[in-house]
C-alpha positions as CSV (number, residue, x, y, z in Angstrom):
1,M,-40.3,-7.1,51.3
2,N,-37.9,-9.6,50.0
3,R,-35.5,-8.3,47.2
4,N,-33.7,-10.3,44.8
5,P,-29.8,-9.6,45.3
6,L,-28.9,-10.7,41.7
7,A,-31.5,-8.2,40.2
8,L,-30.0,-5.5,42.4
9,I,-26.5,-6.3,41.1
10,V,-27.7,-6.2,37.6
11,V,-29.4,-2.8,37.9
12,I,-26.3,-1.2,39.6
13,F,-24.1,-2.7,36.7
14,V,-26.4,-1.3,34.1
15,V,-26.4,2.0,35.8
16,A,-22.7,2.1,36.1
17,F,-22.2,1.0,32.5
18,G,-24.4,3.8,31.3
19,L,-22.8,6.4,33.4
20,Y,-19.2,5.3,32.3
21,F,-20.1,5.2,28.6
22,G,-22.3,8.3,28.8
23,Y,-19.4,10.3,30.5
24,H,-16.8,9.1,27.9
25,H,-19.1,9.7,24.9
26,A,-20.1,13.3,26.2
27,R,-16.3,13.9,26.8
28,R,-15.3,12.9,23.3
29,Q,-18.2,14.7,21.7
30,G,-17.5,17.9,23.7
31,F,-13.8,18.2,23.6
32,T,-12.3,16.0,20.8
33,P,-11.8,17.7,17.6
34,R,-13.1,16.0,14.5
35,I,-10.1,15.3,12.2
36,T,-11.0,15.8,8.5
37,K,-9.1,15.4,5.2
38,S,-7.1,18.5,4.3
39,A,-7.0,19.7,7.9
40,P,-3.5,20.6,9.3
41,A,-2.2,17.6,11.3
42,P,-2.0,18.6,15.1
43,D,1.6,19.0,16.2
44,F,2.8,17.2,19.3
45,A,5.9,16.5,21.3
46,L,6.4,12.9,22.5
47,V,9.3,11.0,23.8
48,S,10.9,8.3,21.6
49,L,12.2,4.9,22.9
50,D,15.7,6.3,23.1
51,G,14.6,9.3,25.1
52,T,14.5,12.0,22.5
53,T,11.7,14.4,22.4
54,M,10.2,14.3,18.9
55,R,7.6,16.5,17.3
56,L,5.6,16.0,14.2
57,S,7.0,19.3,12.8
58,D,10.4,17.8,13.0
59,F,9.4,16.0,9.9
60,R,8.2,19.1,7.9
61,G,8.4,18.7,4.2
62,K,8.3,14.8,4.4
63,A,5.2,12.7,3.9
64,V,4.4,11.0,7.2
65,L,2.5,7.9,8.1
66,L,1.4,8.5,11.6
67,N,0.4,5.0,13.1
68,F,-1.3,4.8,16.5
69,W,-0.9,1.2,17.8
70,A,-0.4,-1.0,20.8
71,T,1.6,-4.1,21.8
72,W,-1.6,-6.0,22.5
73,C,-3.2,-5.2,19.1
74,G,-3.3,-8.2,16.8
75,P,-4.0,-6.2,13.6
76,C,-0.9,-3.9,14.5
77,K,1.3,-7.0,14.5
78,I,0.0,-7.8,11.0
79,E,0.7,-4.4,9.5
80,M,4.0,-3.6,11.3
81,P,6.1,-5.7,9.0
82,W,4.3,-3.9,6.0
83,F,5.5,-0.6,7.5
84,V,9.1,-1.8,7.8
85,D,9.0,-2.7,4.1
86,L,7.3,0.5,3.1
87,Q,9.7,2.5,5.1
88,K,12.7,0.9,3.2
89,Q,11.1,1.4,-0.1
90,Y,9.8,5.0,0.1
91,G,12.1,6.5,2.8
92,S,14.5,7.7,0.2
93,Q,11.6,9.5,-1.5
94,G,10.5,11.5,1.6
95,L,8.4,9.1,3.7
96,Q,8.7,8.9,7.3
97,I,6.6,6.5,9.2
98,V,6.1,7.3,12.9
99,G,4.6,4.7,15.4
100,V,2.9,6.0,18.4
101,A,2.4,3.3,21.1
102,M,-1.0,3.8,22.9
103,D,-0.9,1.0,25.6
104,D,0.1,0.8,29.1
105,A,3.0,-1.4,28.5
106,S,6.3,-0.3,30.0
107,K,9.0,1.5,27.8
108,D,11.2,-1.6,28.0
109,D,8.4,-3.9,26.9
110,I,7.5,-1.6,24.0
111,A,11.3,-1.4,23.0
112,K,11.5,-5.2,23.1
113,F,8.3,-5.6,20.9
114,A,9.6,-3.1,18.4
115,K,13.0,-4.9,18.2
116,D,11.3,-8.2,17.8
117,M,9.2,-6.8,15.0
118,G,12.4,-5.2,13.2
119,V,10.9,-1.8,13.4
120,N,13.1,0.7,11.4
121,Y,11.1,3.8,12.2
122,P,10.7,5.9,15.3
123,I,8.3,4.8,18.0
124,L,7.1,7.2,20.4
125,I,5.4,6.8,23.8
126,G,1.8,8.0,23.2
127,K,-0.3,10.1,25.5
128,E,-4.2,10.3,25.6
129,S,-4.1,14.0,25.0
130,V,-2.3,13.4,21.6
131,G,-4.8,10.7,20.6
132,D,-7.6,13.2,21.5
133,E,-6.0,15.8,19.2
134,Y,-6.4,13.1,16.4
135,G,-10.0,12.6,17.0
136,G,-9.9,10.3,20.0
137,V,-8.3,7.2,18.3
138,P,-11.4,5.0,19.0
139,A,-9.8,1.9,17.5
140,L,-6.3,0.4,17.0
141,P,-4.6,0.5,14.7
142,E,-5.3,3.9,13.3
143,S,-3.2,5.6,10.6
144,F,-2.9,9.1,9.4
145,F,-1.4,9.9,6.1
146,I,0.0,13.4,6.1
147,G,1.2,15.2,3.0
148,R,4.4,17.2,2.7
149,D,2.4,20.3,3.3
150,G,1.5,19.1,6.7
151,K,-2.2,18.4,6.1
152,I,-4.0,15.1,6.5
153,M,-4.5,13.4,3.3
154,D,-6.1,10.3,4.4
155,K,-6.8,8.0,7.5
156,I,-7.3,4.3,7.9
157,V,-9.0,2.9,10.9
158,G,-8.4,-0.9,11.5
159,L,-6.5,-3.2,9.3
160,E,-6.4,-2.5,5.6
161,G,-4.4,-4.3,2.9
162,K,-0.9,-3.4,2.2
163,A,-1.9,-2.1,-1.3
164,E,-4.3,0.4,0.2
165,I,-1.6,1.6,2.7
166,E,0.8,2.0,-0.1
167,E,-1.7,3.9,-2.3
168,A,-2.3,6.3,0.5
169,I,1.5,6.7,1.0
170,K,2.0,7.6,-2.8
171,K,-0.7,10.1,-2.6
172,A,1.0,11.8,0.6
173,L,4.3,11.8,-1.3
174,N,2.8,13.4,-4.2
175,T,2.1,16.6,-2.4
176,R,4.3,19.8,-2.1
177,P,5.8,21.3,1.1
178,A,3.9,24.2,2.3
179,G,4.8,27.5,0.6
180,Q,6.3,25.6,-2.5
181,A,4.3,26.2,-5.7
182,S,4.1,23.8,-8.5
183,T,6.9,23.6,-11.1
184,A,4.4,24.3,-13.9
185,A,3.1,27.4,-12.1
186,N,6.7,28.7,-11.6
187,T,7.5,28.1,-15.3
188,L,4.3,30.1,-16.3
189,A,5.2,32.8,-13.9
190,L,8.7,33.2,-15.4
191,Q,7.6,33.4,-18.9
192,P,7.4,36.8,-20.3
193,Q,3.9,38.3,-21.0
194,Q,3.2,38.7,-24.8
């Protein structure tokens, strides 16, 4: 019986491909939490380019744009200059952009890339486990907009326009830190009962 070696190779490839993607799909479906709007943003501890361990909770009370990116990601290169501008424009109002590098480049290569891009916000070295906490980060770039109360306000997967990013930032800035009631509610509570 004469077998076609090319057909055998194709069958092996198809089986291996199916097993690989089936495993990763099942892993993501079974263990990766679904991130929804209004859910508390998962805290993490990651090392920055200068060697400092940073946590999301370090920015409590600020609006955070958490951006997962990679040095090889073309759309990431487009939006990073926008982030630099937006950090300058809204930083004094309580915005903190945080970049999480999700590629295999060395720390030195990531630092050079960030310097060449003029990045003015912290860049952290990502881990797959942190990406998994945020739903697996299936595509890059992926940005989460976190309100001052620590809850996810919005999410953008892929490249959006600068205007859409700025609108999501404004919404995140317009939230109140956890435990702080609105001024109108405080005013009403302080007024004497008639």
